N, C-alpha and C positions, 0 to 999 in steps of 0.2 A: 539143250545142254546147259549145265550149271557152270557158272563162273566162280572164280576164287572168292569173290565178294559175297556169294551166296553162303559159302561155308565159313568165311571169316569176315563178317560184317564189321563196320566201324564200331568200336566200343565207346559209346558216348554216354556219360551219365545224364546229360540233359535230355536224352530221349528215353530214359528208363521208365518203364511202367512200375506198378506196385510190386509185381513179382520180381522184376529185375533189381529193384532197390533192396528187397528182402534178401535175395541171393548175394548181392554185393556185401551186405552187412554180415551175412553168415560166413562168407569166405575170408573175411578179414582175419579171423583167428581160426586156424584149423583145429579140428577135434583132437583131443588127446586122451584117449581112453585105452584100457588094457588091450582091447581087440583091434585097435587101429595100427596095424603094422604095415610097413611099406611092402608093396608087391615086388617080387623079383622079376627080372626080364623073362626068365623061364616060365613063371606063372602067367605073365601077360601073354606070351606066345602060345602057351597051352590053351588058354581061354579063347584067344583069337581063332585058333584052329577048330574050336567047338562051334563057332558061329555057322549058321546054316548059309552056305555059299549060294544056294539056289534062291534064297529070299531076295528078290529083286527090288521090292518096294522099300524106299528109304524110310527111316524113322523120322520123328518130328524135326530133328536137326538136319535132315537132308542127306545124311551119310548112309551109304549102303554097306553091307558087310564086306563086299569086295573092296571098297575104298579103304576101310579100316585095315583089312588084311594087307593090301598092297602098300599102304602108307607105313605100316609098322615094319 
């Protein structure tokens, strides 16, 4: 069984690898292009409902579709 620490590990810059450093740098300033509009709550719900609930294997982040649906 997974613990909360698995899904939300400590976010420490001193343990970042090259990919993590790149991601930190990229998220400092959000993109601002014409097609970058905010999603509405309704759009998020509609997309969550499309997730295959039968897919049991978690993605790389450890989250299953069931966790995402229940959390939202």
